C-alpha positions as a Markdown table, in Angstrom:
| # | Residue | x | y | z |
|---|---|---|---|---|
| 1 | Met | -13.8 | 20.8 | 2.7 |
| 2 | Arg | -13.1 | 24.0 | 0.3 |
| 3 | Gly | -15.2 | 26.8 | -0.7 |
| 4 | Arg | -19.1 | 26.6 | -0.6 |
| 5 | Leu | -18.8 | 22.9 | 0.3 |
| 6 | Phe | -22.5 | 21.9 | 0.4 |
| 7 | Ala | -23.3 | 24.6 | -2.2 |
| 8 | Ala | -20.8 | 22.3 | -4.2 |
| 9 | Leu | -22.4 | 19.2 | -3.3 |
| 10 | Val | -25.5 | 20.3 | -4.9 |
| 11 | Leu | -24.0 | 20.7 | -8.2 |
| 12 | Leu | -22.5 | 17.3 | -7.8 |
| 13 | Ala | -25.5 | 15.6 | -7.2 |
| 14 | Ala | -26.8 | 17.7 | -10.4 |
| 15 | Ala | -24.3 | 15.8 | -12.6 |
| 16 | Ser | -25.0 | 12.6 | -10.9 |
| 17 | Ala | -27.6 | 9.9 | -11.3 |
| 18 | Gly | -29.4 | 7.6 | -9.1 |
| 19 | Val | -27.4 | 5.0 | -8.1 |
| 20 | Ala | -30.0 | 2.1 | -7.5 |
| 21 | Leu | -31.0 | 0.2 | -4.0 |
| 22 | Leu | -31.6 | -3.4 | -4.5 |
| 23 | Thr | -34.9 | -3.9 | -2.9 |
| 24 | Leu | -33.9 | -7.0 | -0.8 |
| 25 | Gly | -30.3 | -8.2 | -1.1 |
| 26 | Arg | -27.9 | -10.0 | 1.4 |
| 27 | Gly | -26.3 | -6.9 | 1.7 |
| 28 | Ala | -23.2 | -7.8 | -0.7 |
| 29 | Ala | -20.6 | -5.2 | -1.3 |
| 30 | Ala | -21.9 | -4.8 | -4.8 |
| 31 | Asp | -25.1 | -4.1 | -3.8 |
| 32 | Asp | -24.9 | -0.5 | -5.0 |
| 33 | Ala | -21.5 | 0.1 | -6.7 |
| 34 | Pro | -21.6 | 2.4 | -9.1 |
| 35 | Thr | -21.9 | 1.4 | -13.1 |
| 36 | Ala | -18.2 | 2.0 | -14.7 |
| 37 | Ala | -19.0 | 4.8 | -17.4 |
| 38 | Pro | -17.1 | 7.4 | -18.8 |
| 39 | Ala | -20.3 | 9.9 | -18.0 |
| 40 | Pro | -20.6 | 11.1 | -14.3 |
| 41 | Val | -23.5 | 9.0 | -13.6 |
| 42 | Ala | -24.2 | 6.2 | -11.4 |
| 43 | Gly | -26.7 | 3.2 | -13.1 |
| 44 | Arg | -29.5 | 1.7 | -12.1 |
| 45 | Ala | -28.8 | -1.7 | -10.8 |
| 46 | Gly | -31.9 | -4.8 | -11.3 |
| 47 | Glu | -34.0 | -5.1 | -8.5 |
| 48 | Thr | -34.3 | -8.3 | -6.5 |
| 49 | Arg | -37.7 | -9.8 | -5.5 |
| 50 | Pro | -38.5 | -8.4 | -1.5 |
| 51 | Arg | -38.1 | -10.8 | 1.1 |
| 52 | Pro | -40.0 | -10.3 | 4.5 |
| 53 | Val | -38.3 | -8.9 | 7.7 |
| 54 | Arg | -37.7 | -11.8 | 9.8 |
| 55 | Val | -38.6 | -10.2 | 13.4 |
| 56 | Pro | -38.3 | -11.8 | 16.9 |
| 57 | Ala | -41.1 | -13.7 | 18.6 |
| 58 | Cys | -43.9 | -11.5 | 19.1 |
| 59 | Ala | -47.2 | -11.1 | 20.4 |
| 60 | Pro | -49.7 | -9.2 | 17.7 |
| 61 | Gly | -49.3 | -5.0 | 17.9 |
| 62 | Ala | -45.8 | -5.3 | 19.5 |
| 63 | Val | -43.1 | -3.0 | 18.7 |
| 64 | Val | -39.6 | -4.7 | 18.4 |
| 65 | Ser | -35.7 | -3.3 | 17.5 |
| 66 | Leu | -34.7 | -4.3 | 14.6 |
| 67 | Gly | -30.8 | -4.7 | 13.3 |
| 68 | Asn | -27.8 | -5.1 | 15.8 |
| 69 | Gly | -24.1 | -4.8 | 15.8 |
| 70 | Arg | -24.0 | -7.0 | 12.6 |
| 71 | Ile | -26.9 | -6.5 | 10.7 |
| 72 | Ala | -29.3 | -3.3 | 10.0 |
| 73 | Tyr | -32.3 | -3.0 | 8.0 |
| 74 | Ala | -32.9 | -0.7 | 5.0 |
| 75 | Ala | -36.1 | 0.6 | 3.1 |
| 76 | Arg | -36.4 | 2.2 | 0.1 |
| 77 | Val | -39.5 | 4.2 | -0.8 |
| 78 | Arg | -42.1 | 1.9 | -3.8 |
| 79 | Ser | -43.9 | 5.5 | -4.9 |
| 80 | Arg | -44.5 | 7.5 | -2.3 |
| 81 | Val | -44.5 | 7.5 | 1.8 |
| 82 | Thr | -46.0 | 9.9 | 4.8 |
| 83 | Ala | -44.4 | 9.5 | 8.0 |
| 84 | Phe | -46.2 | 10.0 | 11.1 |
| 85 | Arg | -45.1 | 10.8 | 15.1 |
| 86 | Ala | -46.8 | 7.4 | 16.0 |
| 87 | Pro | -48.8 | 4.8 | 13.9 |
| 88 | Gly | -51.7 | 6.0 | 11.6 |
| 89 | Arg | -51.4 | 9.7 | 13.8 |
| 90 | Arg | -50.0 | 13.0 | 13.3 |
| 91 | Pro | -48.6 | 13.0 | 10.0 |
| 92 | Phe | -45.5 | 15.5 | 9.5 |
| 93 | Ala | -43.6 | 14.3 | 6.1 |
| 94 | Arg | -43.8 | 13.3 | 2.6 |
| 95 | Phe | -41.6 | 11.1 | 0.5 |
| 96 | Gly | -41.7 | 10.0 | -3.2 |
| 97 | Arg | -39.6 | 7.7 | -4.8 |
| 98 | Leu | -36.8 | 9.8 | -5.5 |
| 99 | Asn | -34.8 | 12.4 | -3.4 |
| 100 | Val | -34.1 | 15.8 | -4.5 |
| 101 | Asn | -31.3 | 14.5 | -6.2 |
| 102 | Arg | -33.6 | 12.2 | -8.3 |
| 103 | Val | -31.8 | 9.3 | -6.2 |
| 104 | Pro | -33.6 | 6.3 | -4.6 |
| 105 | Thr | -35.5 | 7.5 | -1.4 |
| 106 | Val | -33.7 | 5.3 | 1.4 |
| 107 | Leu | -34.9 | 5.2 | 4.8 |
| 108 | Gly | -32.9 | 3.7 | 7.9 |
| 109 | Val | -35.2 | 1.1 | 9.8 |
| 110 | Leu | -35.3 | 1.3 | 13.7 |
| 111 | Gly | -38.2 | -1.3 | 14.4 |
| 112 | Ala | -41.1 | -2.2 | 13.4 |
| 113 | Arg | -45.1 | -2.4 | 14.8 |
| 114 | Leu | -46.6 | -6.0 | 14.3 |
| 115 | Asp | -50.2 | -6.9 | 13.0 |
| 116 | Ala | -52.0 | -10.1 | 13.9 |
| 117 | Arg | -49.9 | -12.4 | 12.0 |
| 118 | Cys | -46.7 | -11.0 | 13.7 |
| 119 | Arg | -45.7 | -9.3 | 10.2 |
| 120 | Pro | -44.3 | -5.8 | 10.1 |
| 121 | Ala | -47.7 | -3.5 | 9.7 |
| 122 | Trp | -45.4 | 0.2 | 10.5 |
| 123 | Tyr | -41.5 | 0.5 | 10.2 |
| 124 | Arg | -40.3 | 3.0 | 12.9 |
| 125 | Val | -37.4 | 4.1 | 10.5 |
| 126 | Gln | -34.7 | 7.1 | 10.1 |
| 127 | Leu | -35.4 | 10.5 | 8.0 |
| 128 | Pro | -33.2 | 12.5 | 6.5 |
| 129 | Leu | -34.7 | 15.8 | 7.6 |
| 130 | Arg | -34.1 | 18.8 | 10.4 |
| 131 | Pro | -33.4 | 18.4 | 13.5 |
| 132 | Asn | -30.0 | 15.7 | 13.2 |
| 133 | Gly | -32.4 | 12.4 | 14.2 |
| 134 | Val | -35.4 | 13.0 | 13.6 |
| 135 | Asp | -38.0 | 9.3 | 13.0 |
| 136 | Gly | -40.9 | 8.8 | 12.3 |
| 137 | Trp | -43.5 | 5.7 | 10.9 |
| 138 | Val | -43.8 | 4.6 | 8.1 |
| 139 | Arg | -46.6 | 1.6 | 6.8 |
| 140 | Ala | -44.9 | -1.3 | 5.6 |
| 141 | Asp | -46.2 | -1.9 | 2.1 |
| 142 | Ala | -44.9 | 1.6 | 1.4 |
| 143 | Val | -41.5 | 0.3 | 1.3 |
| 144 | Ala | -39.0 | -2.3 | 0.1 |
| 145 | Thr | -37.1 | -3.7 | 3.0 |
| 146 | Arg | -33.2 | -5.2 | 2.8 |
| 147 | Ile | -30.8 | -6.6 | 4.9 |
| 148 | Val | -27.3 | -4.2 | 5.2 |
| 149 | His | -24.3 | -6.3 | 6.4 |
| 150 | Ala | -22.1 | -2.6 | 6.9 |
| 151 | Arg | -21.9 | 0.1 | 9.7 |
| 152 | Ile | -19.9 | 2.9 | 9.9 |
| 153 | Val | -18.0 | 4.5 | 12.8 |
| 154 | Val | -16.8 | 7.9 | 12.8 |
| 155 | Asp | -14.4 | 8.9 | 15.4 |
| 156 | Leu | -13.8 | 12.7 | 15.6 |
| 157 | Ser | -11.8 | 12.6 | 18.5 |
| 158 | Glu | -9.4 | 10.2 | 16.7 |
| 159 | Arg | -10.2 | 10.9 | 13.1 |
| 160 | Arg | -11.1 | 8.0 | 12.0 |
| 161 | Val | -13.2 | 6.1 | 9.9 |
| 162 | Thr | -13.9 | 2.2 | 10.3 |
| 163 | Leu | -16.3 | 0.5 | 8.2 |
| 164 | Phe | -17.5 | -3.1 | 9.4 |
| 165 | Arg | -19.1 | -5.6 | 7.9 |
| 166 | Asp | -21.3 | -8.0 | 9.9 |
| 167 | Gly | -19.4 | -7.1 | 12.8 |
| 168 | Val | -15.6 | -6.9 | 11.9 |
| 169 | Pro | -13.5 | -4.0 | 10.8 |
| 170 | Arg | -12.8 | -4.1 | 7.0 |
| 171 | Leu | -11.5 | -0.3 | 6.7 |
| 172 | Val | -9.7 | 1.9 | 8.7 |
| 173 | Ala | -8.9 | 5.4 | 7.6 |
| 174 | Ile | -7.6 | 8.6 | 8.7 |
| 175 | Ala | -10.3 | 11.4 | 7.9 |
| 176 | Ala | -10.6 | 15.2 | 8.3 |
| 177 | Ile | -13.5 | 16.8 | 9.5 |
| 178 | Gly | -15.3 | 19.7 | 10.8 |
| 179 | Ser | -13.5 | 22.9 | 11.5 |
| 180 | Pro | -14.8 | 24.0 | 15.1 |
| 181 | Ser | -16.5 | 27.0 | 13.8 |
| 182 | Thr | -18.7 | 24.1 | 11.4 |
| 183 | Pro | -17.9 | 20.9 | 13.2 |
| 184 | Thr | -19.1 | 17.1 | 11.7 |
| 185 | Pro | -22.2 | 16.7 | 14.3 |
| 186 | Val | -22.3 | 13.6 | 16.6 |
| 187 | Gly | -25.2 | 11.4 | 16.5 |
| 188 | Arg | -26.7 | 8.0 | 14.8 |
| 189 | Tyr | -27.6 | 8.5 | 11.1 |
| 190 | Tyr | -27.2 | 6.3 | 8.0 |
| 191 | Val | -26.0 | 6.3 | 4.3 |
| 192 | Asn | -29.3 | 7.9 | 2.4 |
| 193 | Gln | -27.5 | 8.5 | -1.2 |
| 194 | Lys | -24.6 | 7.7 | -2.9 |
| 195 | Leu | -23.3 | 10.3 | -5.6 |
| 196 | Val | -20.7 | 10.2 | -8.4 |
| 197 | Ala | -18.4 | 13.4 | -8.8 |
| 198 | Pro | -18.4 | 15.1 | -12.2 |
| 199 | Asp | -14.3 | 15.6 | -11.7 |
| 200 | Pro | -13.0 | 12.6 | -9.8 |
| 201 | Leu | -10.0 | 14.6 | -9.4 |
| 202 | Gly | -11.7 | 17.4 | -7.5 |
| 203 | Pro | -12.2 | 18.3 | -3.8 |
| 204 | Phe | -15.0 | 15.8 | -3.7 |
| 205 | Gly | -12.7 | 13.1 | -5.0 |
| 206 | Pro | -14.3 | 10.6 | -7.2 |
| 207 | Val | -17.5 | 9.3 | -5.2 |
| 208 | Ala | -19.1 | 10.8 | -2.1 |
| 209 | Leu | -21.7 | 8.6 | 0.3 |
| 210 | Gly | -24.5 | 11.2 | 1.6 |
| 211 | Ile | -25.7 | 10.5 | 5.5 |
| 212 | Ser | -29.1 | 12.0 | 6.9 |
| 213 | Ala | -27.2 | 14.6 | 8.8 |
| 214 | Phe | -27.1 | 18.1 | 8.4 |
| 215 | Ser | -24.4 | 21.1 | 9.5 |
| 216 | Pro | -25.7 | 22.2 | 12.9 |
| 217 | Val | -24.6 | 25.6 | 11.9 |
| 218 | Leu | -25.2 | 26.2 | 8.0 |
| 219 | Glu | -28.3 | 25.9 | 7.8 |
| 220 | Ser | -28.6 | 28.7 | 5.4 |
| 221 | Trp | -26.7 | 26.3 | 3.0 |
| 222 | Ala | -28.5 | 24.5 | -0.5 |
| 223 | Gln | -30.4 | 21.8 | 0.7 |
| 224 | Gly | -30.1 | 22.6 | 4.4 |
| 225 | Gly | -26.3 | 21.9 | 4.6 |
| 226 | Pro | -25.9 | 18.0 | 4.4 |
| 227 | Ile | -23.2 | 16.0 | 5.5 |
| 228 | Ala | -21.4 | 13.7 | 3.7 |
| 229 | Ile | -18.4 | 11.1 | 3.6 |
| 230 | His | -16.1 | 11.7 | 0.5 |
| 231 | Gly | -12.5 | 11.8 | -1.0 |
| 232 | Thr | -10.4 | 14.6 | -1.4 |
| 233 | Asn | -8.1 | 16.5 | -3.9 |
| 234 | Glu | -5.9 | 17.7 | -0.4 |
| 235 | Glu | -4.6 | 14.5 | 1.2 |
| 236 | Gly | -2.7 | 16.7 | 3.4 |
| 237 | Leu | -5.6 | 17.9 | 5.5 |
| 238 | Leu | -6.5 | 14.6 | 6.5 |
| 239 | Gly | -6.3 | 14.3 | 9.8 |
| 240 | Gly | -7.5 | 18.3 | 10.6 |
| 241 | Ala | -10.4 | 19.5 | 11.7 |
| 242 | Val | -10.8 | 21.8 | 8.5 |
| 243 | Ser | -14.1 | 21.1 | 6.8 |
| 244 | His | -17.5 | 22.7 | 6.9 |
| 245 | Gly | -18.8 | 19.6 | 8.2 |
| 246 | Cys | -18.2 | 17.1 | 5.6 |
| 247 | Val | -15.9 | 13.9 | 6.4 |
| 248 | Arg | -13.3 | 13.5 | 4.1 |
| 249 | Val | -11.0 | 10.5 | 3.2 |
| 250 | Arg | -8.6 | 9.4 | 0.7 |
| 251 | Asn | -9.8 | 9.0 | -2.7 |
| 252 | Glu | -8.8 | 5.1 | -2.6 |
| 253 | Glu | -10.4 | 4.7 | 0.4 |
| 254 | Val | -13.9 | 6.3 | -0.6 |
| 255 | Leu | -14.0 | 4.3 | -3.3 |
| 256 | Arg | -13.9 | 1.2 | -1.3 |
| 257 | Leu | -16.4 | 2.6 | 1.2 |
| 258 | Trp | -18.5 | 3.1 | -1.8 |
| 259 | Arg | -18.2 | -0.3 | -2.6 |
| 260 | Leu | -18.6 | -1.9 | 0.9 |
| 261 | Ala | -21.3 | 0.3 | 2.4 |
| 262 | Pro | -24.5 | 0.1 | 0.7 |
| 263 | Thr | -27.3 | 2.9 | 1.4 |
| 264 | Gly | -28.9 | 2.4 | 4.5 |
| 265 | Thr | -25.5 | 1.4 | 6.1 |
| 266 | Pro | -25.9 | 3.0 | 10.0 |
| 267 | Val | -23.5 | 5.8 | 10.6 |
| 268 | Leu | -22.1 | 6.5 | 13.9 |
| 269 | Ile | -20.3 | 9.2 | 14.2 |
| 270 | Arg | -18.9 | 10.1 | 18.0 |
| 271 | Met | -16.4 | 12.1 | 19.9 |
């Protein structure tokens, strides 16, 4: 990334509007694709009627893991939600329907605690907060869940981004990653927002997929130093360790990622 990457990301976000998250779809490629428009604004898609998350055979009060190598679950905040350290105990964070960039607040679902009828009463969710990898519990009735069929793996050693749909590789892209002094953080995250760039030929390319990770060193940057996967106008730097922590790919490849990976898509960043 060039210049003050994360400050520019904030400007990018301010010039962009929210990309709506379908409440619960089949994870189709167009779940939250950008609206074709001359202005740098993504339109809100029509919502579908929520369907309940299916869980394994259970006992009331059991805690179950959700998702596997083929599918995952995403949760959109309906109005507002409080995150707890344990179900109903020790609240520590609150989120509104829209995040600081005025796009829908989306959380990655890891598991559920079941009620007396073996339905989710609480969800264990990934949160877009420092420290990286923090999770908490939210009430099930405060969010709308949907299935996600995509998964992204960022291999820092290979400088490669791979997108899977239903467990099958659909896209492999050469990437630029963080420099040794401003590294890309490893860990398990998710796509928490999608932004449209005001200048599709600029340093961020046409679009960016924000993920729930933050720079491990640039804490003083705007919004805490968020990490994104985005395009680039310097393809000659792809394959290098040159950014402030974000992951760059070719513009045509970030557009494919945008179409194939809805918000809520798990993102594994590994060495």
